[in-house]
N, C-alpha and C positions, 0 to 999 in steps of 0.2 A: 407177670406170668404169661408162659406161653402156651398158645392153644394146644389142645391136646393132638390133635390132628397134623400140627406141624412135628411136634417132638416123637413123636410115635416110633419112626423109622429109627432114632437116637437111642431111646429106650430097647427097642427090639435087638438094636445092636449087640447089647449086655446080654439080654435075657434070653436069647435063641443059643446064647453059648452056655446058658447055666447059671446066670446072677438073677437073685430075686431081688426085687423091686421091692424097697422098704418104704411107704406111703404114708407112714403116721409117725408121731413121738414115740407113741406105745412099743410099736413094731423095733424102733429103734432100741429103745431101752431092753425089749426083749433079748433082740441079738447079743448086747454087750454084756447079758447075765449071763450067755452061753459061756461053757468050758471049750478050749481049746483055740482053733485060729480062724478069722475071719478076715476075707481083704474086702475092705469096704471102699467104692469108687464114688466121689462126687462127680456124677455126670453133667454135662454142660452142651449147651447148643454152640458154643466156640470152635473156632476151626483147630485147635491145638486138641480139643476132646475127640474130635472127628478124628484128625490125621495123625495124633501121636498117645493119645492115653488108651482110647479104645481098642484101638489094634494093638497098642504095647500089652494092655491086660491079656488080650485074648493070645498074642504069643505066650506069654508067660503062662498061662493057663496050660499050655503044653509039656509044662517041665515033670520031671519025674517026682518031683517033692511039692505038694500044693497044700495050702491052707483047707482047712474043715468046711468052710462056708463061703461064699463070693455072693456080695449083697451090693445093692445100690441105691442111692439117693437122687434126684435129679433137681441140680440146684435153678431156680425159676420156675420150678413147677409144683415140686412137693417143698413147699417152704417150708413148712412147720417139721417135716421128717429131718430135711438138710439141716436145719438151725440145731435141732436136738443131737445131729449125727457131729456136726461142729463141735457142740460142748464136749463132747469125747475127746476130737482131737487137740485140745488145747494142750500147751499154748501157743499153737501154731494160729495165725489169722485165718478168717475164713479163704479160701481158696477154690475156685473152679476152673478148671477140674483139678482134682486132687485123689491122692490113692493112698489108703492107710490101711496097714496091716497091724492087726490086733491080737493079741494071746490073752487068753482069759479076762477079757474084758478092758486088756490094759494095751496102750496104744504102744507098740515097738517099733515099727518103721513106717516114715511118712514121706510123699513126694508131691510137694507145693506144685502151683502151675508155673512159677520159674524153674522147676527140675523138669517140668514136660515140654514148655512151649520152645520149639526150636530144635528139639531132641527127637532124633528117629526112634521109631516104633521099637526098632530092635533093641535100643540102648536102654530105653525106658523096661523094657523084658526083662536085660539081663540084671538091672538095678533090682526089678521086682526077683527074680529067681534067686539072686544072691540071698536076698531078706529070708526067700523061703528056707535056704539052705541053712538060715543061721537060726530062724525063730520057728520053723513048722516041725 
């Protein structure tokens, strides 16, 4: 587990642009019960989260068609919430960072770490915006 003061800026990077941090398994379950669309970011301390995933989702949030809700769990910090979120992301293996789009609690689009690592934020945003156009 990472110290809270170390990860606070990484959490703030998403919460200051409207992401809700889910800190418990119950909070994850409640989110997945909601109708509509949710973008779930599994945040992490790695460089590809900082340089690719978080900037990519922030660019995608500027699109004209957006999910109803934006939420995040933090791998290595909110262990139980992250584990619960990953149950909804099956059959994909655990991946940090990762980005999942859900519609009515069902996974409809997923970016694993290998889709994020080494790709520019703009390309990640384009991928997400195409998913928004298709599923939102």
